[in-house]
DOLO-66469 format. One record per residue: x, y, z of N, C-alpha, C, O in turn. Coordinates in steps of 0.05 Angstrom, whole numbers, plus 5000, padded with zeros to 4 digits. Atoms other than C-alpha are relative to their C-alpha. Last residue first. Example, Ala and Ser with C-alpha at 12.3 -4.5 7.8 and 13.67 -1.06 7.14 Angstrom:
<nodes>
498449764999527349795143498550225014499550445018;501849765000524649105156501850245000503950245013;
</nodes>
This chain:
<nodes>
500150235018496248624654497349865001496849674987;500650264986495449304685499849784979498649814958;502850085003498749864644499649735014501349555013;500750274992505150244655497049954997495450134998;503050014998508050844620499249715005499849534989;501250255010515550904635496950015004496050075026;502250104983517551634644499049744987497949754965;501550205015524351844617497949885018498649775039;500350264989526752484651498549824980496849914965;501650185017529453134623500049725013502149615019;498750275003531953654673498049824985495649834989;499250065028528754334658501449744996502149674974;501949915020528454524732501249964972503650014968;499649725009533254114773498050074979497249904962;501449925024532053484813500450294994500450465012;499249735006537553314863498650084974500050154954;500149854975535252684898500750294996500450455014;502749914994533452394830499750155027497750265032;500249994970540852374811497250115007496850355006;501049754988540352174737500049985031499349775042;497849814999544551634704499350265013501050445016;497850104983539751074722502250215002503650215022;498449765000533651444693502549955017503250115035;500049895027529450854672501650264998501850374976;498950205019531150474735500250114972502150054958;497150014997530151094779501249814980503349864968;499049765013523051184752503150015001504450084982;500350035028521650464769501050244985502250224964;497950175009524550534839499949964969501949934956;497549845004520051134851502249824989503849924973;498250004977513750714840502650154994503550164971;498150225002509050944785501850005025502150215037;500750244984502851364788501849774994500949564984;499950235017504551864732499449745014499249535001;500249945029502952564758499949744983498549734963;502249835008501252454831499750014970497549994959;502550074987505451884859497650164990495350064991;500750285000511451884814497249955010495749804997;499850115027512252614795499049725000497449644983;502249905016509852864863499949894972497849824962;502550114990514552404901497650104984495949944977;500250285010520452594857497449875009496149744993;498450184982519053324872499849724988497949674973;500250295000516853844821501749885022503949975028;501250084974516154594837499949695003498949605023;498649894976521054834784499049895026500549865045;500849724994518354374730501350095026502349935042;500549944972522053744706499350305003500750474993;498249794992521453604632499250095028497050185033;501349804983518152944616502150205009504350125018;498149814988519852474560498450205016496350285009;500449735008515251884546502050185014502950115036;498349814986516051134545499450284991498750334968;498949785016511350584526501750185018501750155042;501150005027507549964546501150234983500550254959;499349745011511249784610499250004971500249844955;498050015021507549194640500650284990498850464991;499849775017503749114705502149964978504149814983;502549865001501348544749499950234980497850314970;502050215003506948034744497250124998495449984989;500450055028511548624732498249764994497649694971;501449775013510748854803499349944971497149994962;502749994990512448174832498450224987496150184979;501350225013518648124788497049995008495249954992;500649925027520648814811498649784985496849834969;502049804999520148614884499150094972496850134966;502550144993523947974871497750205001495550144991;500950155024529448364835497349865006495649864988;501249815019529948854892498949864976496949934965;502549904988530948294943498650194981496250184978;502150215002535947954897497450105011495350055000;500950015028540048594891497849804996495849864982;501449755006540348704966498949994971496650064967;502650014987542247984980498250244993495850224988;501550225012547848004929497249995012495249974997;500949905026550348684953498249794986496249864973;502049794994550748425024498850104974496450124971;502550154993554347794999497850205007495450145000;501050135024559548234963497449855006495549854990;501349805017560348695023498849874975496749954966;498149855017561848075066498550214983496150174978;500650045028556947875120501950174984502550404991;501350275003558347785194499449934971499049704965;498550204984563348355205498949724997500449534998;500250265013560848815149501749805015503749695005;497950174989559249495179499649714991497349624990;500750274992555349995138502349855012504649915005;497750164995556050755131499049735010497349725028;499850134974549951075100502649845002503549724982;497550164998549051575044500349895028500150045047;498449964976541851815036502449815000502249584994;497849815005539351804965501850055023504050155020;498450075024532651494983502150224994501650454996;501249925025530451705053501849924977504349914980;497949945020531951375119498750054974496749924967;500849915027527451385181502450054982504350194990;499550225019529650975241499350074971499349904954;502150214998530451585286500649794978502749804965;501849934978535552145301497749795004496749765027;502749935009540851805258498150065023498249925043;501049784984548051825282497350104990496850344987;500449775018550351385225498850245014498150445002;497649975017553450825268499850254982501850384976;497949874985547950925320502550064983503850274986;500849734993542450785270502150155015502750385010;499849845024546150185241499250295005500450484995;497149965006547049895310500450184976502150354977;498949804981539750025327502950054996503950274998;500749735009537549675263501250215019502050435010;502649894990541249055287499550284988501450424983;499649834976546648725245497350105009495350074994;500050164976546448155194500850155025502350065042;497249994989548448615136500249835026502449825038;498250105020542148425097502950005010504549845000;500350295003538048495160501949894980503149674984;498750134977540849195175499849694997501849555003;497149985004539049435105501549865023503549725018;499250175022531949175113503050004996504349794993;500250284991530949475182500949814978502249614984;497750054983533550155159500049715009502149585010;500349904973528450145103502549945016504249775008;498350134979529150075028499450145027498950375029;501250244989523450244980501649875023500649685036;502949994995527450734939498949745010499549524999;501650005024534950634946497150015007496349945029;502750114996539450835004498450024974498450234961;502049795004546650974980497249875002496749674988;502050065020552050515008498150244998498050415015;502049805002558650605045498049934978498849834957;500549915028563350085071497850205000496550255020;502049795005566349845136499850054970501649984955;500349945029570149225160497750204996495550165007;502850005009572349205233499950094971501450274963;500950275005579449015256497149974990496349754985;500050144975580749695286498949724997497449625014;499049834978578950025220499649845026497549755033;499850154975578249645155501150195021503350315017;497549964984575849995092499949835025497849735032;499650214979570649945036502750055014504650125001;498249904979569450604999500349805023500249875047;497649845008563550344959501750075025500850045047;498849894976558249794967502650144991504350034977;497250074993554249684903500850135027499750335035;500250174976546649714898502849935010503149785030;501249844978546750314851499749835025499149945047;498049834986551649934807498850155023500350215042;499950084972546449394791502050175015502450125039;497749884985544149594722499949915029497749875040;498850204982539649304667502450145014504450215001;497149994998535249824634501149815021499949785042;499149814979528149584625503050005001504349804996;499649735011526549274557500850205021501650425014;498449995024523748624585500150294990498050424989;501649955023521148724655501850034976503750174976;500949735005525948434705498350024975498549854958;501749914978527247754736498850284995497150375010;502150204994529847374676498250105022495950005024;502349965017533448004653497849815005495449865000;501949834986538047944713497450044984495350094995;500949775017541447364681497950165014495750065021;502150105018544346954738498950234985498950464994;498950035026550747274765497949884980498449894956;500849775016546547514824501349994972500750164956;502650045013547046814852499350234982497950194962;501549764996554546884865497449984985497349974960;499549914973558046224874498450245006497350275029;498649744999554945934812500350085028498550055045;497250044996553245194815501650265002503950265009;499450054972545945344826502949965006503849995029;499749744985545545654757500749965029502150135041;502649894992547044964726500450265015502550315026;500849795018553444824687497350125007496150284993;498249775003556944444741499050234983499750464988;498450035024550844014757501850244997501050475003;500749815021548544094829501849964976504349944979;498250055022548343564883499150174977496850154968;501050155023544643874940502249964979504150114977;498749875023548244075004499249844975500249624970;499950175024543643885062501350164978500450384972;501049895025545344255126500249804978502149644976;499450175023545943965196498850124975496350154973;502250025019546144495251500949824976503249854967;501250264997551444365304497749954981496849724979;498050214996553245105308498649745007496949735024;499850084972547445525282502049775003501849574989;499950294995547945895216500349945030501450105045;498750084975545846615202499749705005497649595004;497350115006544346745128501449915026503749815024;498049795001536846825134502749874995502949644988;501349745000530246445136502050234998501250464996;499049814980533245775117498650274997497850354975;502149824992529045285078500850195022499450235042;500450044972534644775077497850185012497450195036;500150294994535044665002499449955030498349745037;502550135010533045384988499849715009497749625017;502349894986538445695033497449864992495849795009;500050104973543745225006497650105016496349955030;500650285002541945384934499949875027498149715033;502950045003541646124950499249714998497149635008;501249974973548846104976497049964998495849845016;500749724991550845854908498950005028497949805037;502849955006554445184898499550295009501150425021;500349905028561845014893497050014992496249934971;501450215014561944594958499350094971497949944957;498950264994567245014993498749784982500149614971;497550025014565145674961501249715002502349604983;500649995029557945584983502549974983502649834963;500950275007560345365052499349994970499849794956;497750184999564346015059499249714991500749584977;498449955024558446435036502549824999503349734977;501550095024553946115087501750044975501849864958;501949805010558946205143498749894975499749704962;501350045027562545695185498250234993496750345010;498549865021566845965243498849964972499550114954;499449724992564545455294501650134978503650024968;498049974979562144835259500550295006499650464991;498949744996555844695219501950015024501249925046;500649924973554743965203501550265006503950275004;497849864986554843865128499050085027496950215030;500849844977550543385087502550135012504850035008;498550074976551443095018498950185023497350355018;497449874999547843074951501549915024502249675027;499049984973540842834968502750145002503250295021;498349765003537542984902501450055027501650275036;499149985027533942324889501950234997503550254977;498250235006533442184963501250034973503649974969;497549954987530542874976502149794994504549844991;498749785014525142774924502850065012504750104997;499050115025523342094953501650224984503750164972;497750174993522942415021501249884975503649864972;497749834995518542964993502449845006504649914998;499149885025513742464963502450175003504350164987;498750225015513542075028501050114973503250044964;497350034989512142725066501549784985503949804980;498349785009506342855020502849975009504750024994;499550025029503242175028501950224991503850164977;499150265011503942105104500650004970502949934963;497350104999504142845127500549744984502449734969;498449935024497943215105502549834998503549794976;497649854992493142875153501750054975501649904956;497450145000486642655122502250195010502150435005;498749944974479542865136502649845002502849655017;498650234990477442855062501550085026503150265026;498250125019472643425052501449765013500649675034;501250265008467543875086501849884978501949984956;500750144976471444425121498849724994499449535009;502950004994474544635056499449835025500549625029;501550205016482044705063497150025006496350125027;502950004997486545265088498749814981499349814957;501650025024493945095093497050005006496149855023;502750074990497945335153498150014976497250234968;502149835009505045335123497349905010496749665007;501049834978510144985167497750184991496550325008;500450154975514144715108499050205022500050425024;497850054981513545155046499149845025496749835032;501149894975508445074990501949945022502649705026;501550184982512944914932498850165023499750375030;499350004972515045394877498349815016496049765009;497249904998515045374801501050005028503549985032;498150224996508944914796502950095002504749925003;498850065026504545454765502049775002503149684982;502050145016500245434827500949954971499749804957;500750264987506145604872498149844983498449604980;497950195006508746144824499549725012500349525001;500650145025502046494830502149794993501449594981;499449865024503846654903499249844975498949604976;498150155017500446344962500350144973498350224961;497349924995497346865008502049854983504449934981;499249775017490546784976502850105005503850264990;497349934991489746085006501150234984503150204969;499950024971482345905002502750085012502950135036;501949814988481546144930500250015031500050225043;499149735005487845784907498250215013499250405025;497649974984485945124939501050294997501950415017;501049974973479045184907502450065019502250235037;501249744999482345304839498950065028499150285038;497949804997486844704850498950285003499950445018;499349885025480744254861502150225005502050365025;501049725002481043904929500850114973503250104966;502450015018481643144935498750274997496350294996;502449934985486143214996497549994982495350034992;500250154974492142844967497450055014496249875025;500550285005491143084895499549845026497749685028;502750035012490443814914499349714996497049635001;502049944979496443774961497249964989495549845002;500050224981500843434908497850045022496449855029;501150235014498843934854499849765019497849625020;502949964999500144524901498649764987496449684996;501049845023507144264911497050025003495749865016;501550165020509444034979499150184978498750424982;500949855023514144265035498649824980499249584979;497950005020514343855098498950154976496550174972;497550064987510643885163502349974981504649944989;498350195014504744225130502649965015504050165022;497249905001499844535178501849794987501949564995;498150224997492544365163502850124997503450254977;497249945005487044885174501749755005501449605025;498350114979479644785167502850044993503550084969;497550135006474745195127501249865024500449915047;499450184978467545445125502549844993502549694973;499750285008467346035078500849835024502449915040;497350134996464846685106500049714991498049574994;499750134974458446965075502749875003504049794983;498750265002457847485020500349885028500650025048;497150004996452948035037501149724995499749525000;499250264988446048065007503049985001504449984981;497250085005443748774995500649755015500249735039;499750075028436248914989502849904993503249794971;500950275004435448885065500249914971500249674965;501949985022439749515073499149714993500849554984;502750024989442949465142497850024978495450024984;500250264986449849315113497149955010496249735012;500450215020448849895065499749735012498149565003;502749975012447950385122499449784980497249674980;502050104980453950095159497150044990495449874995;500050305000458250165096497949905020496549715014;501350115024456350895086499849705001497749594993;502849944999457851105158498649884976496449764979;501250144977464550745160497050055001495449865004;500250295008466450975090498649855023497049675017;502150025021465051705109499549714992497249624990;502549944987469051655174497749974980495649864987;500650234982474851315137497250045013495649865013;500950225016474651835081499249765017497349625011;502749935009475052395132498849774983496549704985;501850054977481052055164497150064992495349925001;500250284994484552015096498149945023496549755022;502750105002482952715072499749715010497449615011;501849824986489353065093497149895001495749945021;499550024971493552475072498150175016497050085037;500750284992490552435002500349975030498549865044;502950055001490553194990499349725012497449705028;501649865020497753325011497149915002496249835024;502649974988502353135068498350184982498150424986;502050125017508152925024497250025012495449885003;499450265012513253385057497849914981497050064963;497350085004510153945097500249744985498449574986;499750055028503054205088502949914994503849944971;497650155006500154275158500249944970498349854958;497649845004495154835170502449854990504249974978;500349735011487954615170502650124990502650274971;501850015023488453855179499950284986500050304962;498650145022494453915225498450014975499450064953;498049815010490854445266501649874978502450004958;501349785014484753995273502050204988501750294966;500850095027489053385290498750234984499350274961;502650145002492353755347499449914972500550024953;501350074975499553955364497549834996497549605004;502749874998501754335302498449925025496650065033;500149725011509354225294497350135007497350375013;498049834987510353625340499850294991500150475006;501049954973503953315315501950185015501050355030;502349825002506253385243498950075027498250305032;499049735006513053085260497750204998498050435007;498749904976509752495295501150284995501050455013;502149894982505052435235501250095027500250285039;501049745010510952365188497950125018497950375021;497949794996514251835231499150274990499550475003;500049924972507751435235502150225005501650415020;497850114985506851425160500150115028499450345033;497749825000502551855114502449895014504749995010;499449895027497051375094502650144999504150124980;500250235018496450925155500550084971501449924955;497350115003498951535194500049754982502049684970;498649855021492251855181502849904995503849914973;501150085026489051295221501350154977501950044956;499150275006493651415280499049904973500549784958;497149995008492552165279501049724992502449704972;499849845024484852105278503050014990503549994966;500650155025485451525327500050174975500950074954;502950005007488851875385499649874973501549844958;501949924978495351865425497150014993495550025011;501249755008500751895370497750095019497150325021;498149795005505751365393498750284996499850485003;498349974976500950875425501950234997502550375017;501749874980495950985368501750055026501450265038;500449725008501350845316498450155022499050375029;497549864995503450205352499750304994500750465008;499649984971496249975355502650155007502650315025;501749794990495250155282500250035030500150255041;499149745009501249755259498350225013499450415023;497549934987499549155302501050274992501950435009;500649954972492249155279502650085015502650265032;501249734999494349225206499550075029499950305037;497849805005499048625214498950285002500250465014;498350004976493448215246502250204997502950345016;501549854980488848425188501650015027501550215041;499349725002494248185140498550175020499550385028;497249984991493247475165500950294999502250385018;500050044971485747565158502850015011503250135033;501349784984485547885089500249975030500550175044;502050134983490747405059498750215018500050335035;502450095015494247755001497949875016495649845007;501749775005499148135045497449934986495450074989;502249994981501547455067498350254998496250275010;500349714995505747385005497650035017495350045007;502149904983508346665002500150315002502250425006;502350184999512346284950497650115015495350055008;500750095026517746774928497549824999496249804978;497850125014517847144994499049894973496849974964;500149945028513547595037502549884987504749984991;498150165016512047375108499550074970497350064960;501150225014508647935146502249844985504449954980;502050144985509848475198499249734988498149565002;499649964971516048875179498049835016498549775040;497850184990516048585109500450035030501649855042;501050274996509248915097502149815011501549645027;501550014975512149605107499049725006499149635029;498249944978517449495053498650005027499649895047;498150224995512849135004501750065025502149885042;497850005019507249635011501949785007501749665028;497349974990501249425051502050024977501849874958;498249845016494549555017502750065013503650285014;498949814981489949275072502250174986503250364999;502249824992485548925020501150215019499850425022;502050114982491648624986498050215010498250445003;501450245006497848954956498049925021498349985045;501550084976501349624951498249774993497049764971;499050254987506449654894498649925025499649735038;497849924983505550384870501049765017502849785034;497749945016501450164811502450075016504750075007;499849735011496649864861502550034983504449884985;497249955002494949134872500450274986499850294962;499149725005488048944894503050025001504349935019;498050005021486848194888501050284994502550324974;497650154992483348134955502250004980504549944986;499250165023478548694936502649855007504749985010;499950284992475648935002500649824976499749594975;502850115003473949614972499949705004498449564991;500150195022481549724969497249904992496949744974;497550095013484150245017499549844974501049884955;498549775010477950625038502349914983502950034962;501949865019473350025046501450244987500950304964;499550095028479549675075498050114980498550114956;497949855014478750125138500549904971501050074954;501149885025472149815159502150154984501450254962;500350205020475549345209498950114974499049984953;497649985017477649965248499849794978501349814958;500749855025470449945273502450044982502150124959;500850195021472549405323499450144973499650024952;502849965009476149915366499449824976500949814957;500349775017482649595391497150044992495649854993;501249794983483849115449499950274984500450484995;497949814995488448695405499150245018500550435022;497950154985483548115409502450185006503850125025;500950024972477948605390502249865016502649935039;499549744988481748775326499250005030500450135046;497149964999481948035308500650265014502450285031;499050164978474647935325503050035004503950045026;500849874975472748515280501049855024501949965044;498249774996476848195225499350155025501050245040;497450104992473147525233502050235005503650235024;500350104973466247855231502849915011503549965034;500449794980468048285171500049895028501250005046;497749964982471247755127499450165025500850155044;498550254997466047435080502150035022503149835032;501550194984461248025089501549745006501049615027;499149984973466548495062498649805019499649735040;497750184995465148254992500849995029501749795039;500950285004458148564992502349815006502049615020;501650064977460849215022499049714998499049565018;498250044977466149234969498649925025499549755040;498850265004461049144913501949935024502049705032;502150194994457249744942501149714997500549545013;500350014971463650154942497949795008498349645028;497750144989465149974870499749985030500449775042;500150285007458150164847502249845013501849625024;502450134989458050834884499949704995499549555014;499350274993465251044871497649835008498049625021;501750134981464551724838500749715003502049594986;501950195012470552014802498349875022499349805043;500350254985473952614834497949834987495649934983;502150185010476553204792500049745017502149615020;499550295001480553774822497649844991495449934993;502350155011480954524817500749714996502849654985;500850214981486154824863497549854991496149735007;498250235003490155254814499249775018500749585021;499550055028484655784804501749744996501149584978;501350245009482455724876500549924972499949704963;498650234990487556234901498949734990500349534988;497450005014484656774856501649765009503049634993;500450105027477756584881502650004984503049824967;500650295000479856644953499649894972500649674966;497550144994483057324941499649705000501349554990;498349985024476857584908502649855004503549714986;500950195020472457314964501850014975502449804963;497850085018476657655018499249814978500749644970;498249785008471257665071502149894981502849654981;498349864980465857135075501850214988501550284964;501349844980463056645024502150155017504450085017;498049904982465356324959498850215019497650405010;498850234985460355884923502050105021502749945039;501650054976456256504904501149775016500449735040;499349814979461756714856498649945026499749995048;497450084990460656074815500950195023501950105043;500250264986453256214808502649915012502749815035;501249944974454456944792499749745016500049745041;498049884983459356734738498850075027500250055048;498150214992454256254708502250125019502950005039;501250194980448756774709502049795010502149735034;502250165010452757324674499249805022500349795044;501449865022457557904687497749834989496149944973;501250195019460557724755498350144979496850334986;502650114991464558294786498949814979499649834956;502349845006471858394768497449865009497549635016;499349725008478958184784497650184996497850424997;498149894981478257534823500750294994501850435011;501549904976471957394782501950115021501050275038;501549755007476157364718498650115025498750355029;498049805005481056854746498750274994499650485004;498949914974475456454775502050224997502150415012;502149854986471856424707501150115027500750345033;500349745013478256234671497950175014498350415017;497649844992479755674722499850284987500550485000;500449894973472655434713502450165009502050355024;502349825001473555344638499550145027499250385028;499049755011480555044645497750214999498250455003;498249884980477754514692501050274990501150475005;501749894978472054374644501750145021501050355031;501349765010476854314585498250135021498050375023;498149785002481253844623498750264991499350485001;499649904972475153434641502150215000501950405016;502449874990472953354568500650135027499950365032;500449755015479953214541497650155011497850395015;497949814992481252704596499750274986499950484999;500749894974474652364583502050205010501250415021;502349825003476152284509499250135027498750375028;499149765014483052004522497850204997498250445001;498249854982480551514575500950264987501050475000;501549844981474751294532501850185017501150415023;499649715003478851094472498750175021498950415020;497649925014475850394470500250304997498350444989;500449965029470350304522502650094987504150244999;499550255014472250034590499750024970500649844955;497150035005472850734619500749744986503049724976;499150244986465350824611502949954993503649944969;500250265013464551524582500949775019502649825036;497950065018463552134627499649724988497849574997;500350285008457652464661502149944979502350074958;499950055029459953124691499749704996501149545009;499650285003458453414760499649934971497750024958;501750145019459754154767500449705003502549615011;500649845024463054684809498049874981496250004971;500250185023462854334876499150174976496950284976;500249865026465154764934500249804977502349704971;502849925002463754395000499550154973497250194965;501550205014470354044990497050054999495549904988;502749984988474254665008498149814985497249884963;499749934972481654534994497350025015497249965039;498450204986481454154928500150065030500349875046;497649874989475654544899501549815018500449665033;500249874974470954104859502550155008504650134994;497949795002469453784793499650185024497650305028;500749774983465653134807502350204998504550145006;497649864990466252614752499150255014497650415003;500549724992460452134743502650125011503850015029;499949835025461351484704499350295006498650444988;497450015012463151104767500350164975502550254967;499350255014456751324800502850024988504150234988;498949965027455851894850501049744988502549595001;501749845018451251804909501050014971499449984953;502850095001453951274957498250144979496150034972;500350294995461551284960497149914994496749684987;498450145020462651974929499549705002499449574982;501449985026456852244971501649864978500449734960;502350174998460151975034498350014974497349814965;499150275006466652295011497749805003497649604989;499250035028463452985006500749714994499749604974;502450005016459852925073500649964970499249824956;501350264995466352725108497549984983496949774971;498450205014469853325075498749725004498649574984;500449985029464453815095501449784985500449674965;502750095006464553565167499550014970498349824959;500050205022472153615171497249914992496949724976;498349925022472954265211500049804977500849874954;501449825018466954095254501650074976500550124954;499449724995470853505282498450184981498150114958;500649855024467452825276500450305006498550445014;501649755000470852445332499650124973501450124956;499749895027473151725322498350264998496250264985;497750115014474351415390500650144974502950204968;497749994981469751835434502549904986504750014991;498849734999465051985376502450015018504250175014;500049924972463851235365501550275002503850284996;497850094983462751205290499650085029497950255035;500250294996456351235249502149905019501949685030;499150084973455551985258499849705005498549625025;497150014999455352225186501149885025503449825028;499150195020448052075174503049975000504049774989;499750264988446452425239501049804980502249594989;497450054989447953105210500449725010502749625012;498050065020441853105166502749935011504149765000;499149765015436653055221502549934983503749724987;499050075026433552385239501050234984500650244959;501749875020429152625296501049954971499750024952;502650135000432452115342498250124978496849974965;499650275011439452355323497349864998496749734978;499749985029437453075332500349724987499349674965;502649955012434852905401500150024970498449924956;501650244998441452585421497250044987496349864973;499150205020445453165393498349745001497849624981;500849915026441353675432500749794978499149724961;502850075004442153275496499050084972497549944960;500350295001449653295490497149924995496649754978;499150105026449854035472499549704998498649604977;497250005003445754265533500749854974499049734961;498750244991438454395524503050024997504050194982;501050094974433854995520501649765011501349705035;500349774981436655415463499349915028499750065047;497449934990439154795427499950235020501650275037;499350174977432054535422502650095012503050075036;501749934977430155125378500749845025500949945047;499149744991436055005332498450095025499550195044;497650044983434654265328500950275011501950295033;500850164976427554395302502449985020502150035044;501349824981429954955255499249855026499449965048;502749945008434754455221498750185021499850215043;502050184988442154505237497250074989496850294979;501649904977446854865189498249785011497649584998;498750074975452654605146498250075024499250045047;501249874976449154595079501349905025501449665030;501250204982453654395021499150145026500650305038;498449954976454754964971498749835021496449875029;501349944974451954684908502050085020504450005018;498549824983453154584834498650055026496250115026;500550094972450353964800501550185019502950075037;499149804980449754114726499249915028497049825032;502149874986449153514680501150195021503250135032;499249914974453853234628497650165012496050284997;502049844987452952804567501150105026502749975039;499349954972458352544520497850195012497450415002;500549734991455552264455500750025030500049845045;
</nodes>
């Protein structure tokens, strides 16, 4: 049986009579201090430093709403509310546990019926006076002049928000293992320490958090943004390490603050992007005006509410931290050992006498492939080990193992001379560029004169013997059943002018100017000047001119394809496509709205299943294939 309870209210925004009387005799600062001492309702929202994180009157209702979502409403409670005015709550509904079979379908039917019910009431009230108790109750939620117009506009603004009480509490417990260290990191960057509470909004401090849109870790860095600050490759994804990623978050937020000038804007940029907030600030000036008036691009409900959610999470988390009934997780005592040579997880575990599961827990940045034995822990990696354990250096045993491995697969060596390129050496020794990169743990394709490279002996019929690594079966890296295509990564219209090689490419979802420049071995500034771009922002579908003086178009395409394949492999390690459905594009649809709001899938995945469609030119009635994904 599905139960629901009524919980309609217009949230109170007034001071208590005590505070009102005091306000007549005292200045505003003194009034707020006295209200805080007397424990009035508004103080529950003021956990942050007002100088750094101001609680603007325009967002008080929103902060109060999100604090209730985090602390009052359970996971089986759905709050039906107005999207624009969060003080308007139509009803709270108790829904089925989503873990039960068929619960999602039943809940969706129930909530859709509730939304339709209130839409019908609002539509009627916009034309006529209320005729019964329920209609009078709904009408009373709208105050001031133009009530009929407000109710007519609210018909299409009904939204459902699920409570997060249990999940938020679990996040506060988990945060105890990291909070002190993260605060110290932000302090080292001369940033407000309360920024350490941001993961409560992003992930509830779940180190294994991985969204359908490809964001990972407690700080929820996407692959493209993460690559700007962190190491992300086949063996290591530093987004998964809360403390390493905290340094990246501090760098991002410090840069955003320097560009935007205050923390409400800088924090909102964590959701909307620094470039987007610079445009919003240029258009509207202040945070309050942006909150009330800005609606360009993807600045919708999530971006508008992000700062309010942060303030609410900050206040709620601090209250729970001070609750004696809650026992927070404690930091693990560890020591760090830097590997001077690569080693497998099995070798490290055996050498230090540490269970593999413990090694995995203490090193969340290491990819699953490392613990499956498919990849080695790279040289130079700072390995976390239990503080109490064998006090042994990593080098003697592990290095000997690696030396034996090198001897058995020594092949030959090559000393880099002037004019040598990675692709040229690959052709000379009949191996793939990737084989040389992996054997020498290179971080890119640029070689240094005098550098000694190891060229492994590779069997003629092995994948490493192929000159072009992308000739390996792409299906091995992609979700089974997904369309196989690489033409969208191709370089077109190649030409030579004044001795320089040029070509044209189309920007794909998830790509940045910095990524494209790195694959072409040129600077982002060069690429920006070449295409007369006003800033470093590039959007999917944009045509760019590339220069290929250091890397051939073929090698550029190879790097590009492999990068996308790795990202897709990472995604499909957490999600699988369980079905397909047809979707007809509506007149108001955008690619971003379809992917992020309607179906929660990354744009690149939609493009993959609609390879013949130009998603930069959506037209009404266009038919799209939507992959339905489910967490593995």
